[in-house]
N, C-alpha and C positions, 0 to 999 in steps of 0.2 A: 552433548545432550544424549538422552536415552529415550527410546520409544517403547510404549507398552501397548500391546494389542490385547484387548479384553473381549472375552466371550461371556456367555450366560453363566458360566461357573463362578464368575466374580459376583454378579448380582444375586446368585443363589445363596450367598452367605447372609443376606439380609431378607431372605424369604421369597425371592422371585423364582418362578419356575424355570426349569430347563426347557429347551425347545420341544422335547417329547412330552412335556407335562403341561404345555401352554394351553391346549384346548380344554383340558380338564379344569384348569384354573379359571379360564374365562367362563366356562359352563357354570361353575360353582358361583362365580360372581354374579352372573346374569340371573340365575335362579334365586339367589338370596336377596336380590335387589327389589323383589316384589313387583308391584304394579307400576313400573317405571315406563316412561315413553320418551325416548330420545332418538329420533329418526326411525325407530322401529319400536314395536310393542314388545316389552321384555317377556311378558307371559305368553301371549298369543303367537307372535311371530317366531320366537325362539323355540317354542314347542313344535311348531310347524316345520321349522328348519330341521330339527332332529328327526321328525317323521319322514321328511322328504329325503334326507341323507340315508336313513336306514332302509327305505324301500326303493332306492334309486335303481334305474335300469342299467346304470353304468357300474360294472363290478369294481372298477378302480375306486370310484367314490365310496362305494359300500365298504370296501376293505380299509380305505383311509379312515372312514368313520369308525369302524370297529377298533382300529388301533389308536384312535384319537390323535392322529398325526395331522396337525393343522397345516404343516408345510405341504404334505401330500394332497390334502383336501383342496387347498388354495391353488396348487399347481393344476389339478384337474379342472377346476373352475376357471382358472386363467386361460387354459388351453381353449375352452369354449369361447371365451371372450376374444381370443386371438382369431379363432375361426370366423367369428361374427364380423370383426373388423375387416378381415380379408374378403369375406363375402360381400360386404358393403362396397368396398373398393372395386371388387370384380364386377358387381352389377352396374356401378357408375361408369366403369370403363366400357362395358359391353353396350350400355345405352348410348355412349358417345359415338361408338363405332357403327351402331345400327342405323340403317337408312330408312326403315319403316317405323312408324309410330307404334305399331303392334309389337314389334321386336323390343323397342325401348320399354314398353309397359311390361312385357313378359320378364325382362331381366330384373326389374324392380319387384315384380310379384314373387319371383323366386326367392329374392332376399327377404321379403316381408314374411313369407311362409317359414323360412328358417328362423327368422327373428322371433316369431311367435313360439316356435318349438323350444327355443333356448331362453325364453323369458324368465322362467323360474331359476335357471342357472344364474342369470345375472342378478336377480333379486336376492337370492340367498348368498351369493358372493358378496354383495354389498352389505348385507346384514352381518356376515361373518367379519368383514373388515371393520365395520362400525363397532362391533362388540370388542374387537381387538383394541381399537383406539380408546374406547370407554374404560376398558380394564386397566390399561396403563395410566390413564388420567386419574382414575380412582386410586391406584396404588401410589402414585406420586403424592397425592394429598395424605394418604395414610402414612407414608414415610415420615412426614413431618411430626407425627404423633409418637413415633417409635425411634427417632434418630439417636436417642441416648440409651436405648436398650442394649442388652448384652450382645445381640446379633450384629450390631453395627461396629463393635470394637475392632474387628479385623479390618473392615473397610476403612475406618478412621486411621488405623495404624499404617495401612497401605498408603493412604493419601499423604500421611506424614512423611513417607519415604520419598515422595516425588519432589524434585528440585526445580527451581526456576529454569525455564527453557525446555523442560521435558514435554513430550507430546504423547497424548493418549489416543489411540485408534480403537474405536469400539464399534461392535456390530449390535449392541444392545439398544433398546428404545428408551430405557429409563435414565434418570438423571441422578442416580444414587451417588456416583463418585463426585459429580459436580456439587452435590449437597455437602459432602464431606470436605471437599476442597474449599468451598465457599466459607464454611465455618472456620477454616484455618487461614483465610485471607489469601489463598493461592489462585482463586478462580473468580471470574466476573462474567456476567452475560454480555458485557459490552463488546468483548472480542474473544471470549473463551470458547466459542463454538467454531472458531475458524473464519468468522465473518464479522464485520463491524456493524454495530447497532447504535442508535441514538435513543435517549430516554427523556421522558417528561416526568415532572414531579408526581402527577396522578392523572387519571382520566379527565378530571375537571380542571386541572391546573397545568397548562402547557409550558410552564417554565422549564427550560432545558436543565438537565442534571447529569452529573458525571458519576459513574459507578466504579471507576478505577479500571486498571488494566489487569489482564490475567497473566500470572506467572506460568501457568500450565494451560495448554490448549487441549480440548477434548473434541476430537473429530468423529461425529456419528456418521458412518458411511452408509447406513440404511435409514437415516432420518431419526427423528426422536419425538416423543410425546411433547406437546406444546408448540411444535413447529407448524407454521402456516405459511403458505405462499404470500409474499408481500403484495398488498393491493396495488393496482396499477397507478392509482392516484392517492394523494394524502387524504385521510378521512375527512378533513374539514375543507377540502378544495371542491369548488363547484365548477363544472365545465361551462364555458361561455355558451350562450344559446346559439351562436352562429356556427358552432362546431369547434373542432380542436384547434387548428391553426398552429401558430407558434405559442408554446406553453412556457410559462416561467419555471425556473428551477424549483420553486416552492410547491409546484403542482405535484411533485413526486415525493414530497416529505423530506425530512432532514437527514435521513440515513443516506450513505453513499449510494450512487446510482447502481453500482454493481452488486449491492446487497439484495438478495432475492428472498430472504426469509424474515418473517415477523414472529414474535413470541407472544403467545396467548397471555393476557394479563392474569388469568387464573393460574396458569403454570408458574408465573413469576411469584404470585402470592403463595403458592405451595412451597416455594423456596424461602419464604419470608421476605421477599422483595416487593414493596408496594409502589415503586415507580413503575411506569408503563413504557413499553416500546412505542416510540413516537409514531411508528407506521401502523400500529394496530392497538389504539387506546381502548377499544371496546372488544368484548368477547365476540368471536366470529359467529355469524348466524348458524343455527343448527343445521340448516340444509346446505351450507356452503361446503363444497368438496375441495377445500384447499389444503387439507392436512398433508404435510410432507412426511410420509412414512412408507418405505418400501416393505410391504408385508411379506412374511415368510413364504417363499415359493421358489421353485426351480426356474420360473419364468420372470424373474425380477426385470422390470423395464426401466432402465436408466435414461431413456430417451424421451418418453412422452412428457408433455407439459404437465399432466396431472401429477406426476411423481416429482416435479420440481427438478428436472434434469439439469437446469442451469446451475443450481447449487451443488448437486452431486458431482458434476464434472470438476468443479473447483476443489471440493473436499477431497476427492480421490487423488487429485494432483498434489495437494498439500500432503496427503498421507504418503504418497510415493516419495516425495522429496524428504519427508521426515525419516523414512526408512533408509534412504540413501545416505543421509547425513548422520545417522545414529552410530554412536560408539557401540551400543548393544541394543537389541530389540527383544523384549520379553513377550512371549506369547502366553498369556495367562488365562486359564479356564476356557480356552477356545479350541474346539475340535476340528475346525475347518470342514464343516459338512459339505457333502457333494453339491448341494444347492448353491454354495458360495464359490462357484468357479471363477467369478471375477476377482474374489479375494485371493485365490490361489495365484492367478496371473499377476496380481499386484505384488505378492510376496516374491514370486520367482523372478520378476523383472526388477525389483527395487531393493530387496534385502541382500546385503553383502554376504558372501560366503563366510561362515564362522561367526557372524554377528548375532544370530538368533539364539535365544534360550527359551526352552519350552518348559512351562510350569503347568503340570497336569497330573491328576491322581491316577489316571489310567495308563498303564505301561504300554499297551498297544498304540494308543493315541500318541504318546510321547515318542515312540520309535518311528511311527509313520510321519509325524510332522518333522521330526529331526532329520529324517532322510530327505523329505521334500524341500526343507528350507536349508539343507546343508549346514545344520547348526553345529555339528561336532559334539553334541551332548545327547544323541539319541539313545545311547546305552547307559546313561547316567540315571540317577534316582528320580522317582516320581514324588509328587507332593500336592496336597490341596493348597488352596490359597492361604488358609490359616497356618498350616505347617510351614509354608514358605515365609510368611510374614513373621511367625514366631522365631524363625531362624535368622531374621534380619534381612530377608530378601537377597540371599546370596546369588552370585553369578553361576555357581555350580552346585548341583544337588547330588551329594554322594549316594551311591546305590546301596540299598539295604534289603535283605530278604524279607518277604512278607509272611513267612511261615507262622510266626508267633504273633497273634493279634495283640498281645499285651506288651510288646516291645516298646511301644510309644511311637512318637513321630519318626518318620523315615528320613528326616533331614537332620544332618549333624549340627 
């Protein structure tokens, strides 16, 4: 088997932005959406977000806004959220230890004062993350309209190279590769994300249906658009009035008990699949914060329940096992940014020496990753995804000088 580690450079071939371009792409999407209201007011709240970022008293936030770096922005906002959580726990602990009621009240008053001060930080952090989710959901449905366009040719040919048993590890939120693999009969949502799901015919017809098995598994280590935390109980199960007690197996729905993710029906429709995940037959409520996506930040939290840590633990273990078992591991269009320290640890502890192959158009990135991953190809040639696919996805990329821009592809 072979493992492919994909970054934003792969999705870039079909029009998705790189990480440094993401804030600008989201901003354009929100502004062009007009008078839309989906958990926030696209016109009013988004404009106020810009004004708040530009005039912020925190110079780090202002600088991140000037450079339009969403990863830096969310890192600064996440840090405030972390301080708030610590302050809440500290006030609770101080209140427990206090012997006088006045001291207990003072500890909570201190927290409440801080909570009021950071209220806008939390509000605009939520708006920024909602906008991120909305953007990728919109792009997912737009992809269905353009899947046969010229830009998809490279991705389709790359998907054609993947063989049964191969594993894809991706840090992207989109399902572009899954779309290409689905069209080729190599991927299915039944187990293609690395966890098992059960499906019904439709939201109105609960007849079980089989969607087939995946030949290629795609592991999204930061979550993906269309993923939601699985409800605690099946949508059509009603709790007994006397309380929980002993519950039957059907109370939890037909999917395996260890499955923690449900797929949004609208996400499946965007792939051309009109069967529904049996655990989430209806679109989740707008105000429901169950979306499983680790937003770009230096402070990614793999432990909190909001982020769906249960599924991330399993996915990262599957990714580690795939790297250990791989004959070769191709790192394609991924620069291993500093915010992805967990990914570096994964590679260093799981990737066998000499097994990695780096496919990247930037020579500096190629050399850096080659040294880190002990790939043995750090001094070999660079290539874009298109150049690599055009050459047949070779194991080795010959070095060619870049002095003459008219020499053609750098891959032999």
